[in-house]
Structures are given as C-alpha cells and as structure tokens.
C-alpha positions, 0 to 999 in steps of 0.5 A, spaced: 499 499 499 503 506 497 504 511 503 500 517 503 503 524 499 506 528 504 503 536 503 509 540 502 506 545 508 509 540 513 516 543 511 514 550 513 519 555 511 525 550 511 528 552 505 528 559 505 531 558 513 536 553 509 538 558 504 539 564 510 544 559 514 547 558 508 549 565 507 549 567 514 553 561 518 547 562 523 544 557 527 536 556 528 533 561 533 528 558 538 521 561 534 523 557 528 525 551 532 518 551 536 515 552 529 518 545 526 516 542 533 509 544 532 510 541 525 512 535 527 506 534 532 501 536 526 505 531 522 504 525 527 496 527 528 495 527 521 497 520 521 504 520 517 510 516 517 516 519 521 521 516 516 517 519 510 518 526 513 525 525 514 526 523 507 522 529 505 526 534 508 533 531 506 530 531 499 529 538 500 536 539 503 539 536 497 535 540 492 536 547 495 543 546 497 547 548 490 543 554 490 545 556 496 552 554 495 552 559 488 548 564 493 554 564 497 560 561 496 563 562 503 557 558 506 560 552 510 557 545 509 558 544 517 553 550 517 548 547 513 548 540 516 548 543 523 541 547 521 539 540 518 540 536 524 537 542 529 530 542 524 530 534 524 531 534 531 526 539 532 520 536 527 522 529 531 521 532 538 514 534 536 512 528 532 514 523 538 511 528 543 504 528 539 505 520 538 506 519 545 500 523 547 496 519 542 498 513 546 497 515 553 489 517 550 489 510 547 491 507 553 486 511 557 480 509 553 482 502 552 483 501 560 476 505 560 473 500 556 476 494 559 473 496 566 466 498 563 466 491 559 468 487 566 464 490 571 458 491 567 458 498 567 456 503 561 450 503 556 450 496 553 449 498 546 454 504 547 459 498 549 458 494 543 460 500 539 466 502 543 468 494 543 469 495 535 475 499 536 478 494 540 476 488 535 470 485 539 464 484 536 459 483 542 453 481 538 457 474 538 458 470 544 465 470 547 468 466 553 473 469 558 479 466 561 483 469 567 490 466 569 492 468 577 500 467 578 504 468 584 504 475 584 500 481 581 501 483 574 500 489 570 500 490 562 507 493 562 510 486 566 514 481 562 509 476 564 504 479 560 508 481 554 511 474 553 503 471 553 501 476 549 507 475 544 506 468 543 498 469 542 499 474 536 505 470 533 500 464 533 494 467 532 495 473 528 489 477 526 484 474 530 480 478 534 482 477 541 483 482 547 489 481 552 489 485 558 490 485 565 486 487 571 486 486 579 493 483 578 491 477 573 492 476 566 485 476 562 483 474 555 477 475 551 476 471 545 470 469 541 466 462 543 467 460 535 476 460 537 476 456 543 483 454 541 485 461 543 483 460 550 487 453 551 493 456 548 492 462 553 491 457 559 498 454 556 502 460 556 500 463 562 501 457 566 508 456 564 509 464 564 507 464 571 511 459 573 505 454 575 499 459 576 492 457 575 487 459 569 480 459 569 475 459 563 469 461 563 463 459 559 461 462 552 455 467 553 452 472 548 452 479 548 456 485 552 453 482 558 456 475 556 463 478 557 462 480 564 458 473 566 464 469 563 469 473 567 465 473 573 464 465 572 472 464 571 473 469 577 468 464 581 472 458 579 478 460 581 476 462 588 472 455 588 479 452 587 482 456 592 477 453 598 476 447 595 484 445 594 483 444 587 490 444 584 488 443 577 492 447 572 486 449 568 479 450 570 473 450 566 467 453 569 462 448 566 466 443 569 464 446 576 457 448 576 455 442 581 458 446 587 454 453 586 448 448 586 450 445 592 451 451 595 445 455 593 441 453 599 447 455 604 443 454 610 441 447 608 448 446 606 450 449 613 446 444 617 448 438 614 455 440 615 454 441 622 449 435 623 454 430 620 461 433 621 460 437 627 461 430 632 468 430 628 470 436 633 470 431 639 476 427 636 483 428 639 486 434 634 479 436 632 475 435 626 481 438 621 485 432 621 479 427 620 476 432 615 481 432 610 482 424 611 475 424 608 476 429 603 482 425 600 478 419 601 473 421 596 478 424 591 482 418 591 475 414 589 474 411 596 481 406 594 484 405 601 491 404 598 491 410 594 488 414 599 494 412 604 499 413 599 496 421 598 496 422 606 503 418 607 500 413 612 499 406 612 492 403 610 492 400 617 492 408 620 488 410 615 483 404 616 483 407 624 482 414 622 475 412 617 473 407 623 474 413 628 469 417 623 465 412 623 464 412 631 463 419 632 458 421 626 455 414 626 456 414 618 461 409 615 465 412 609 465 405 606 458 404 606 454 406 599 449 408 603 452 413 607 458 415 603 453 420 599 451 424 605 458 424 607 461 426 601 456 432 600 458 434 607 465 434 606 464 438 600 460 443 603 465 444 609 470 446 604 465 451 600 463 454 607 470 454 610 469 449 616 471 448 621 475 455 621 469 459 620 463 457 625 456 455 622 
C-alpha cells in the first residue's frame, strides 16, 4: 500500500531558513525551532510516518544546497548540516511528543473500556460500539479466561508481555483482547475460537511458573463478557477453597458446587449435623475432615488414600473407623458415602471448621 502524499506545508519555511543559514552561517532561532516542533506534532496527528518526513526534509536539503552554495560560496557545509540537524531534531521531538500523547490517550481509553466491560458498567449499546475499536464484536458470544500467578501483574510486566507475544505470534489477525485486571491476566476471545483460550491457559501457566487459569463459559452480548469473567473468577476462588490444584479450570465443569451451596443454610445444617461430632476427636475436626476429603478424591481406594496422606493402610483404616464412631456414618458404606461426601464438599465451600456456621 503506497504511503500517503506528504503536504509541502509540513516543510514550513525550511528552504528559506536553510538558505539564510548557508548565507550567514547562523543557527536556528528558538522561535524557528518551536515552529518545527509544531509541524512535527501536526504531522503525527495527521498520521504520517516519521521516516517519510525525514526523507522529505533531506530531499529538500539536497535540492536547495547547490543554490545556497552559488549564492554564498563562503557558506560552509558545517553550518548547513548543523541547521539540518537542529531542524530534524526539533521536528522529530514534536512528532514523538504527539505520538506519546496519543498513546497515553489510547491507553486511557482502552483501560476505561476494559473496566466498563468487565464490571458491566456503561450503556450496553454504547459499550458494543466502543468494542469494535478494540477488535471485539460483542453481538457474538465470547468467553473469558483469567490467569492468577504468584504475584500481581500489570500490562507492562514481562509475564503479560511474553504471553501477549506468544498469542500474537500464533493467532495473528484474530479478534483477541489481552489485558490485566486486579493483578491477573485476562484474555477475551470469541466462543468460536476455543483454541485461543486453551493456548492462553498453556502460555500463562508456563509464564507464571505454575499459576492457575480459569475459563468461563461463553455468553452472548456485552453482558456476556462480564458474566464469563465472573464465572472465571468464581472458579479460581472455588479452587482455592476446595484445594483444587488443576492448572486449568473450566467453570462448566464446576457448576455442581454453586448448586450445592445455593441454599447456604441447608448446607450449613448438613455440615453441622454430619461433621460437627468430628470436633470431639483428638486434634479437632481438621485431620479427620482432611482424611475424608482425600479418601473421596482418591475414589474411596484405601491404598491410594494412604499413599497420598503418607500413612499406612492400617492408620488410614483407624481414622475412617474413628469417623464412623463419631458421626455414625461409615465412609465405606455406599448408603452413607454420598451424605458424608456432600458434607465434606460443603465444609470446604463454607470454610468449616475455621469459620463457625
């Protein structure tokens, strides 16, 4: 694609000034330098490339140099080159200042959009219009992935930049929005491109040295993004409370847990009645509760549970018998197992026994 033609007006009085410099051997005045800075800002705002602008100035220098030499043979090349250096430096300074200001404005607009999008603020119709500027079509379904690492990250940190570079390298041209929010990495992608979030999860897990990534379900519309984002955050919080250490969590696979705690009071009553007697054990309820949790996670296989707890099978059997004695429910009995396991899940979700119910 050819570069747009640069208007000659962006040269200002460069040629006349250069001839004066060649004739008098003077340096540029403060007002002249400020004029060239202003021209640089104007060129940046118009979207011209700095390289093409510098080429224009050098081309004009070559064109007028012979005339300057004829008009005043005593003019030195040093004076002319010094003036060219001053001009180009002032012009580039103004150009770069305008670009930095534009970048700051764009970044502020981007952060405002991300905040409004992920917090569900602003008019949804207006939000959808703004989204097109950042490559998102919110009328379609999108899903959100959130990565949490051992520390908080900002967009300028090495971890987010490395993840972004990997995504852009693999999915160049895809409609992806990558950012950070509250110290976590966030990736928003169309639901039709699940491979993007899978790859984001892989790269984030590696870049954060073992961080955990949660992927929300896909939802349509501007409100769908914040819904998926909330689901991903809930999945991370659930994993923390439940002790789930899987590197990648999918909220669709964890839907049973919110269902179990939808009636919080009923779940609290179940935990108190079923597991409350474990407080009478020596050492409190926590050791036996943890034993039950590992036992159920291991598929109720005694040998595997003992291995995970670094116990002998005999010691594990004693603990399970102690649970039976205190609660009246036998973990090995299929009739009792479901109630006990549901109560253990409820205890994790409600942070019992650390918190009173």
